[in-house]
C-alpha positions, 0 to 999 in steps of 0.5 A, a space after each residue: 518513509 521506512 519501506 517502499 514497496 511495488 507489485 505487478 497485477 494480477 499476481 500481486 507478488 510485492 517486492 519492498 526496499 528499505 525497512 523490513 515489512 512486517 508480516 502485518 503490512 504483507 498480509 495488509 497487502 496481499 488482502 487489499 489486492 485480493 479484494 481489488 482484483 474481484 472488481 478491478 474497475 473499482 480499484 481507482 483510489 489511493 488508500 492509507 491504513 494504519 496497522 499495528 505491528 508490535 504494538 507500535 502503529 506504521 501508517 501504509 499507503 499504496 495506490 493502483 498503477 493503470 494502463 491506458 485501457 485504466 486496467 489495474 496493473 500495479 501497486 506502488 506504495 510506501 509505510 512510514 511512522 505516523 508522525 510523518 503522516 501527521 506533519 502532511 496534515 498538519 501542512 494543509 
């Protein structure tokens, strides 16, 4: 893993730890949260997307966190080199 991140909802202000998050990652996450908050009851599943950062692929994985009423209250996730993900899928 390169970077781990989290955000509280609905504001969606992400904090990052580890390697600095490229602007492409922050943009992706802000768009994903904006889309999710338009239909919060549909924001239920983890997501994975590969973004290009400076011509290099980077895997971004995130999932919503829910309160006891099943409302999204946060997002957590991480970024990784593609090799990390191919290793996981090769093991399955």
